[in-house]
C-alpha positions in Angstrom: 105.4 158.8 200.1 104.8 160.5 196.8 107.1 163.1 195.3 105.9 165.0 192.2 108.4 167.2 190.3 108.2 169.5 187.4 111.6 169.9 185.6 112.0 173.6 184.9 115.6 173.4 183.6 116.5 170.2 181.9 120.0 171.4 181.2 120.7 172.1 184.9 119.3 168.6 185.8 121.5 167.0 183.1 124.6 168.9 184.3 124.1 167.8 187.9 123.4 164.2 186.9 126.4 164.0 184.6 128.7 165.6 187.2 127.5 163.1 189.9 127.8 160.2 187.6 131.3 161.1 186.6 132.3 161.7 190.2 130.9 158.5 191.6 131.5 155.9 188.9 134.1 154.8 186.4 132.0 155.9 183.5 133.6 157.9 180.8 132.0 161.1 179.2 130.9 158.9 176.3 129.2 156.4 178.7 127.4 159.3 180.4 126.1 160.5 177.0 124.9 157.0 176.3 123.2 156.8 179.7 121.8 160.3 180.1 121.6 161.4 176.5 123.0 164.7 175.3 122.3 167.8 177.4 120.0 169.1 174.7 118.0 165.9 174.6 118.4 164.8 178.2 116.7 161.5 179.3 114.8 163.1 182.2 114.0 159.8 184.1 117.7 158.6 183.8 118.9 162.0 185.1 116.6 161.9 188.1 117.6 158.3 188.8 121.3 159.3 188.7 120.7 162.0 191.2 118.3 160.1 193.5 120.1 156.7 193.7 121.3 155.3 195.9 118.7 156.5 198.4 120.5 157.2 201.7 118.1 158.1 204.5 119.2 157.4 208.0 117.1 154.7 209.6 115.3 153.9 206.3 115.5 151.3 203.7 114.2 152.1 200.2 111.9 149.4 199.0 110.9 150.8 195.6 111.6 153.7 193.3 109.6 154.4 190.2 110.2 157.4 188.0 107.6 158.2 185.4 108.6 161.0 183.0 105.5 162.5 181.5 106.0 165.1 178.8 103.8 168.1 179.1 102.7 170.3 176.2 102.1 173.3 178.3 102.8 175.9 175.7 100.7 174.3 172.9 96.9 174.8 173.0 95.1 171.4 173.1 93.4 171.9 169.7 96.6 172.8 168.0 98.4 169.8 169.6 95.8 167.5 167.9 96.2 169.2 164.5 92.6 170.3 164.4 93.3 173.8 163.3 94.6 172.7 159.8 97.7 174.1 158.2 99.2 177.3 159.6 97.3 180.3 158.4 94.1 178.3 157.6 91.3 177.3 159.9 90.0 173.8 159.6 86.4 173.6 158.3 
């Protein structure tokens, strides 16, 4: 089984992960910040793990869970992301 996700609202993900973590553990708010990061700089993989674990599917036993958080530069043109355009307002030669 493969599940691919695109996080469209990191703040909503963080809020749900923080709420579940506080509800299901003895962690303090400071512990949650240490684990998940601040809402504005959420650790996406840790937030997903907090929401997905423990895996509880009737009749199933989870054998492995791997979360790969891959940042995407969707709004930045590839050439600009590589710095090939030169300084703003000037085209590279």
